[in-house]
LUMKOL-781371 format. One line per 3 residues: their letters; for each residue x, y, z of C-alpha. Coordinates in Angstrom, 1 decimal. Layout:
REM LUMKOL-781371
a> X,Y,Z | ... $
END
This chain:
REM LUMKOL-781371
mqk> -6.0,14.7,16.7 | -4.3,12.8,19.5 | -1.8,9.9,18.8 $
nqi> -4.1,7.4,20.4 | -7.1,8.3,18.3 | -8.6,6.7,15.2 $
lki> -11.7,8.2,13.6 | -14.1,6.4,11.1 | -16.8,7.7,8.8 $
ygt> -19.2,5.6,6.6 | -21.1,6.6,3.5 | -21.0,6.8,-0.3 $
dyf> -20.1,10.4,-0.9 | -16.4,9.9,-0.6 | -15.4,13.5,-1.4 $
qmt> -17.7,15.0,1.2 | -16.9,12.3,3.8 | -13.2,13.1,3.5 $
kei> -13.7,16.8,4.1 | -15.9,16.0,7.1 | -13.6,13.6,8.8 $
lee> -10.6,15.9,8.2 | -12.5,18.7,9.9 | -13.4,16.5,12.9 $
sgl> -9.8,15.2,13.0 | -8.4,18.8,13.3 | -6.0,18.4,10.4 $
aem> -5.7,22.2,9.7 | -4.7,22.7,13.4 | -2.1,20.0,13.1 $
ieh> -0.6,21.7,10.0 | -0.7,25.1,11.6 | 1.3,23.6,14.5 $
rkt> 3.9,22.3,12.1 | 4.0,25.6,10.2 | 4.8,27.4,13.5 $
elg> 7.5,24.9,14.4 | 9.2,25.5,11.0 | 8.6,29.2,11.0 $
ksn> 7.1,29.1,7.5 | 4.1,30.7,5.9 | 1.1,28.9,4.2 $
qel> 2.7,29.6,0.8 | 6.1,28.2,1.9 | 5.0,25.0,3.7 $
qig> 5.2,22.0,1.4 | 2.4,19.5,1.9 | 2.7,16.1,0.3 $
ikp> -0.2,13.7,-0.4 | 0.9,10.0,-0.9 | -1.9,7.8,-2.3 $
nlv> -1.5,4.1,-3.2 | -1.2,3.7,-7.0 | 0.4,0.3,-7.0 $
sps> -0.7,-0.5,-10.5 | -2.9,1.0,-13.3 | -6.3,-0.3,-12.0 $
eas> -9.3,1.7,-11.1 | -10.0,2.2,-7.4 | -13.2,0.2,-7.6 $
wgg> -11.1,-3.0,-8.1 | -9.8,-2.7,-4.6 | -6.1,-2.0,-5.1 $
tth> -5.7,1.8,-5.5 | -6.7,4.9,-3.6 | -10.0,6.5,-4.6 $
pev> -9.3,9.9,-6.3 | -12.4,11.3,-4.6 | -10.6,10.9,-1.2 $
veg> -7.5,12.7,-2.4 | -9.7,15.4,-4.0 | -11.4,15.9,-0.7 $
iiv> -8.0,16.4,1.0 | -6.9,18.9,-1.7 | -10.1,21.0,-1.4 $
ylq> -10.0,20.9,2.4 | -6.4,22.1,2.3 | -7.0,24.8,-0.2 $
ehe> -10.1,26.0,1.7 | -7.8,26.4,4.7 | -5.4,28.4,2.5 $
ftr> -2.7,25.8,2.3 | -1.7,26.1,-1.3 | 1.7,24.5,-1.7 $
iam> 0.5,20.9,-2.3 | 2.0,18.0,-4.3 | 0.9,14.4,-4.9 $
leg> 3.8,11.9,-5.0 | 4.0,8.1,-5.6 | 5.9,5.4,-7.4 $
swv> 4.0,2.3,-8.7 | 5.4,-1.2,-8.1 | 8.2,-2.7,-10.2 $
gdk> 6.7,-3.8,-13.5 | 4.2,-0.9,-14.0 | 4.8,2.8,-14.8 $
tqe> 3.5,5.4,-12.4 | 2.3,7.6,-15.2 | -0.1,4.9,-16.4 $
sve> -1.5,4.5,-12.9 | -1.9,8.2,-12.7 | -4.0,8.3,-15.9 $
vcg> -6.1,5.2,-15.3 | -6.8,6.2,-11.7 | -7.8,9.8,-12.6 $
ydr> -5.0,11.6,-10.8 | -4.0,13.5,-14.0 | -7.4,15.1,-13.9 $
lse> -7.0,16.1,-10.2 | -3.7,17.6,-11.0 | -5.0,19.7,-13.8 $
kyr> -8.3,20.7,-12.0 | -6.6,21.9,-8.8 | -3.2,22.8,-10.2 $
vpf> -1.5,20.3,-7.9 | 1.6,18.7,-9.4 | 2.1,14.9,-9.3 $
wdm> 5.7,13.9,-8.6 | 6.6,10.5,-10.1 | 8.9,8.8,-7.8 $
qkd> 10.0,6.3,-10.5 | 11.6,9.3,-12.2 | 13.1,10.8,-9.1 $
ssh> 16.7,10.7,-7.9 | 17.5,9.2,-4.6 | 19.9,9.3,-1.7 $
tkd> 21.0,7.0,1.1 | 19.5,7.6,4.5 | 20.2,6.0,7.9 $
cag> 16.8,4.7,9.0 | 17.3,3.8,12.6 | 20.4,1.8,11.9 $
lel> 19.6,0.5,8.5 | 20.7,2.4,5.4 | 18.0,2.7,2.7 $
qic> 17.6,4.5,-0.5 | 14.8,7.2,-0.4 | 13.6,9.4,-3.2 $
dsv> 15.0,12.9,-3.0 | 11.7,14.7,-3.3 | 10.6,13.2,0.0 $
eki> 13.0,15.7,1.7 | 11.1,18.6,0.3 | 7.9,17.7,2.2 $
dfl> 7.2,19.6,5.5 | 3.9,17.7,6.2 | 3.2,14.3,4.8 $
inv> -0.4,13.0,4.4 | -0.4,9.2,3.8 | -3.5,7.9,1.9 $
pvl> -3.2,4.1,1.8 | -5.8,1.5,1.0 | -6.6,-1.0,3.7 $
kgh> -6.2,-4.4,1.9 | -4.7,-7.8,2.0 | -1.2,-8.5,0.8 $
cqt> 0.1,-11.8,-0.7 | 3.4,-11.7,1.2 | 2.9,-9.6,4.4 $
kmt> -0.8,-10.6,4.9 | -1.9,-7.0,5.0 | -0.9,-3.5,3.9 $
cal> -2.0,-0.1,5.1 | -0.1,2.9,6.5 | 3.5,1.6,7.0 $
knm> 3.9,-0.4,3.9 | 2.5,2.4,1.7 | 5.7,4.3,2.2 $
kgl> 7.4,1.8,-0.1 | 6.1,3.9,-3.0 | 8.6,6.6,-2.0 $
ipn> 11.8,4.6,-2.7 | 13.3,3.9,-6.1 | 12.7,0.6,-7.9 $
kek> 16.1,-0.8,-7.2 | 15.4,-0.4,-3.4 | 12.0,-2.0,-3.8 $
rhf> 13.8,-5.1,-5.1 | 16.3,-4.9,-2.3 | 13.4,-4.8,0.2 $
ham> 12.3,-8.2,-1.0 | 15.8,-9.6,-0.8 | 15.8,-8.5,2.9 $
glh> 12.4,-10.1,3.6 | 10.1,-7.0,3.5 | 9.3,-6.8,7.3 $
kpi> 12.6,-5.4,8.6 | 13.1,-2.7,5.9 | 9.4,-1.7,6.1 $
ahl> 9.8,-1.1,9.8 | 13.0,0.8,9.4 | 11.6,2.9,6.5 $
smg> 9.0,4.1,9.0 | 11.8,5.9,10.8 | 13.3,7.3,7.6 $
ihq> 10.0,8.8,6.3 | 7.8,10.4,8.9 | 4.1,10.3,8.3 $
dfi> 2.3,13.3,9.9 | -1.3,12.2,9.2 | -3.0,9.1,7.7 $
vvd> -6.3,9.0,5.8 | -7.2,5.3,5.1 | -9.2,4.3,2.1 $
nic> -11.3,1.5,3.5 | -13.9,1.8,0.8 | -13.5,-1.5,-1.1 $
gdl> -10.0,-3.0,-0.5 | -9.2,-6.4,-1.8 | -8.7,-8.7,1.2 $
dfe> -6.6,-11.1,-0.8 | -4.2,-9.3,-3.1 | -2.7,-5.8,-3.1 $
dgg> -3.3,-5.1,-6.7 | -7.1,-5.7,-6.4 | -9.6,-7.7,-8.4 $
npt> -11.8,-9.0,-5.6 | -13.0,-5.8,-3.8 | -14.9,-6.0,-0.5 $
vrn> -17.2,-3.0,-0.2 | -17.0,-1.2,3.2 | -17.6,2.5,2.2 $
cim> -15.4,3.6,5.1 | -12.7,6.3,5.5 | -10.5,6.4,8.6 $
taa> -8.0,8.9,10.0 | -5.1,8.6,12.4 | -1.9,10.3,13.5 $
dpv> 0.0,7.2,14.5 | 0.8,4.8,11.5 | 1.6,1.9,13.8 $
lmd> -1.6,2.2,15.7 | -3.5,2.5,12.5 | -1.9,-0.7,11.1 $
aca> -2.5,-2.5,14.4 | -6.2,-1.6,14.1 | -6.3,-2.7,10.4 $
chm> -4.5,-5.9,11.4 | -7.2,-6.9,13.8 | -10.0,-5.8,11.4 $
lhy> -8.5,-8.4,8.9 | -8.5,-11.1,11.7 | -4.8,-11.2,12.3 $
ete> -2.9,-10.9,15.5 | -0.4,-8.0,15.8 | 2.4,-10.7,16.1 $
dig> 1.3,-12.1,12.7 | 2.6,-8.9,10.9 | 6.3,-8.8,11.5 $
ylk> 6.9,-5.2,10.7 | 4.3,-4.0,13.2 | 6.2,-5.0,16.3 $
mae> 9.5,-4.0,14.8 | 8.2,-0.5,14.0 | 6.9,-0.2,17.5 $
elg> 10.2,-1.3,19.0 | 12.0,1.3,16.8 | 9.8,4.0,18.3 $
cgs> 7.6,4.8,15.3 | 4.3,4.4,17.2 | 2.2,2.1,19.4 $
tdl> 0.2,-1.1,18.8 | -1.7,-0.5,22.1 | -5.3,-0.8,20.9 $
eha> -6.5,-1.4,24.5 | -5.9,2.3,25.3 | -6.8,3.6,21.8 $
dir> -9.7,6.0,21.3 | -11.4,4.4,18.2 | -14.8,6.0,17.4 $
lcr> -17.2,7.0,14.6 | -17.6,10.6,13.4 | -20.5,12.5,14.7 $
rna> -22.7,11.9,11.6 | -22.2,8.1,12.0 | -22.9,8.1,15.8 $
dyt> -25.7,5.6,15.5 | -24.1,3.4,12.7 | -23.6,-0.3,13.5 $
ese> -20.3,-1.6,12.2 | -20.0,-5.2,10.8 | -16.8,-7.3,10.7 $
lpk> -14.8,-7.8,7.6 | -14.8,-11.4,6.3 | -11.7,-13.5,6.6 $
syk> -9.3,-14.1,3.6 | -8.3,-17.7,3.1 | -7.1,-17.5,-0.5 $
vaa> -3.5,-16.7,0.0 | -2.9,-19.3,2.7 | -4.6,-22.0,0.5 $
led> -2.4,-21.2,-2.5 | 0.9,-21.0,-0.7 | 1.1,-24.8,-0.4 $
ave> 1.7,-24.8,-4.2 | 4.5,-22.3,-4.1 | 8.2,-22.2,-3.3 $
eve> 9.0,-18.5,-2.8 | 12.3,-16.9,-2.1 | 12.7,-13.1,-2.2 $
scs> 10.0,-12.5,-4.8 | 9.0,-8.9,-5.8 | 5.4,-7.9,-5.0 $
acy> 4.4,-7.3,-8.6 | 5.6,-10.8,-9.7 | 4.0,-12.5,-6.7 $
gyf> 0.9,-10.3,-6.9 | 0.3,-11.5,-10.5 | 1.3,-15.0,-9.7 $
lpa> -1.3,-15.9,-6.9 | -4.4,-14.8,-8.8 | -3.2,-16.9,-11.8 $
lqr> -2.9,-19.9,-9.4 | -6.4,-19.1,-8.0 | -7.9,-19.3,-11.5 $
lke> -6.2,-22.7,-12.0 | -7.5,-23.9,-8.7 | -11.1,-22.8,-9.6 $
egl> -10.8,-24.9,-12.8 | -9.5,-27.9,-10.9 | -6.1,-27.7,-12.6 $
lek> -3.8,-26.6,-9.7 | -3.3,-30.1,-8.3 | -2.4,-31.3,-11.8 $
lgt> 0.9,-29.3,-11.8 | 2.5,-32.2,-9.9 | 5.2,-30.0,-8.4 $
kvc> 5.6,-26.7,-6.5 | 6.1,-23.6,-8.6 | 9.3,-21.6,-7.7 $
igq> 9.3,-17.8,-7.8 | 11.7,-15.1,-6.6 | 15.1,-13.5,-6.8 $
gyr> 16.6,-16.3,-4.7 | 16.4,-18.6,-7.8 | 18.7,-16.5,-10.0 $
get> 21.3,-18.8,-11.5 | 19.6,-21.8,-10.0 | 18.0,-24.8,-11.8 $
gkl> 14.8,-26.6,-11.1 | 11.6,-28.0,-12.7 | 9.0,-25.3,-12.8 $
gvg> 9.4,-21.5,-12.2 | 7.8,-18.1,-12.9 | 9.6,-15.0,-13.9 $
sct> 13.0,-14.1,-15.3 | 14.7,-15.2,-12.0 | 13.9,-18.8,-12.9 $
sgf> 15.2,-18.7,-16.4 | 17.5,-21.6,-15.7 | 14.6,-24.0,-14.9 $
eys> 13.4,-26.7,-17.2 | 10.1,-24.8,-17.6 | 9.9,-21.1,-16.8 $
vkg> 7.3,-18.5,-17.5 | 9.1,-15.6,-19.1 | 8.7,-11.9,-17.9 $
cpp> 9.9,-9.5,-15.3 | 7.2,-9.6,-14.1 | 5.0,-11.8,-16.3 $
tee> 1.3,-10.7,-16.2 | -1.4,-12.8,-14.5 | -2.7,-13.8,-17.9 $
qiy> 0.7,-14.9,-19.1 | 1.3,-17.0,-16.0 | -2.2,-18.5,-16.2 $
esl> -1.9,-19.5,-19.9 | 1.7,-20.7,-19.5 | 1.0,-23.0,-16.5 $
kky> -2.2,-24.2,-18.2 | -0.1,-25.1,-21.3 | 2.5,-26.8,-19.0 $
ise> -0.3,-29.0,-17.5 | -1.7,-29.9,-20.9 | 1.7,-30.9,-22.3 $
k> 2.7,-33.1,-19.3 $
END
């Protein structure tokens, strides 16, 4: 597969679709090339598969990678006699990776194919210079000779979208995830792309939630995509979600750092052979996040906290209660030690009224704010 290529395949047999698109992408040949570069055998070459298991929610909810896609990758690799394979991921702050592994079916994949799952929340870490920015990266990442990234194409409540580049955030420790939010997400995401090299991307565009990264409002597409350039893949995803490349700060930063290209004009984007006559349709636009942000004062909030927060606001809005708050709701690490009227999460514990938790769940936020409205 060339750096300027993106392949797509449509259907409902996700396992078989994955194997077919990997074959057409020439993944085995790419791995053979890496093996030759490193002078290793099939048994020595460590291949890593990095899904998106942001939280313990089934893939059908639109937030996590379908296990059938990862199963297709594993079987394809084993059929090509690549046997040293591991899955690795760390869920977002507030949820345990092991729960996500069990809910999403990755424990069964691990047992069936004898492929270990490395929990990055339990891993040690080290400091790495990522193109001029020092970041903490999980130690096990350094064991990987060929990394296959398997993100979900979906919306994100803070960065508008998430796909290949942002999915690497699961390979840093929780303390660094919090630090990312304090730095504003875009810059550290771009620099992380230089610290963790992605060799191949398999995008789960099956039913991603266009509004929130933890799912709940899936939009069915039944599509799987492959690419060798994470920046190009994200540029394509960006336009599919009706954003301009400039709207996603980390995209241009990653390109300027040398991670890849956003040049879609010269990209070779095409359907797999079996879908040659398929007519694609556009994804709908997402307006929910923008509509809710007017009710929020956010400073350096973590994805889990903000990800639970916005759906709770959406429920209040649907019930005609949001406008009755009478004030903006504050959220984020930037409010630690500060005072104010209404806040969400432990960082706003000094406020007159604060929803407790780190992070509080969607239900806790919804019920607490509903109570706040009723007691006004």
